[in-house]
N, C-alpha and C positions, 0 to 999 in steps of 0.2 A: 394129385388133386387135380381138379378143371378149374380153369379161370373162376370162374363163380362162388366157387368153395375157399372159406378164407381158412376154415378148420380142417388137419388133417380127421382124417377118419379114424384116425389110432387114438387122438384126443377125445373125437368125442364115447366112441369108446369106455375110455377108461373113466372119465367124467360120468356119462351114467351111470356106470358100474360104482362111484364112486358115492354120488346122490342116492342110489337105492341102498348101499349099506349100509349110508350115517346119514339118511330119517329120522332113525328113531334117535339118535344121540343130540338132533337139533327138537324146539319146538313145532319145526311144521316142515312139510319137504319144501317150503318156498324156504324158508330159514337156510336149510340143506343144501339149495339150488343156489341162494346167494352168497353164502362160504365158501361154498368149493369154487362158482364162479369164477369169484375175486382171489383161489390160490391156483387157479388153470388159467389166470389170463383173458377168459370168454366173457360175455355179455353173460349175465345174469337171462334174458329172455334167450337167446340162443341156445341154454343149455337148458331151458326152460320147455323148450321146442322137443331139442334131442328127448329130454325123458318122459315127453308124451308121447313122443311117436314111437319108443320103445315098450312103453307100454301098449300101446297097440296095438304092438306086432306080436307081444307076448300073451296079446288075449287079454288082461287082466284093466285096459278100458277101452270102452267099444269105439268104433270109428274103422275109417278105411287103412288096410296096411298096404304097403307099398309093393307087394305083389299083385294084393286089387286092383291097387290105382293104376299099374302097368298095361292089367289084366282090361281094364277099363277103355284106357288110354287108346 
């Protein structure tokens, strides 16, 4: 884990997977994010950003992927 990273990559992946798996059991994706963030000990805003980036990586949300960002840089 780099000095600027507060959460382990494994936690991020697990949290995103949990949100995506449980969105249908909540009233909205935001409700699922808030619920999972409380259970995992991370902030809801951090988890929301992780979910949005995962959606961009999967191609389900428009935006720049990590690979594209690196190429542009």
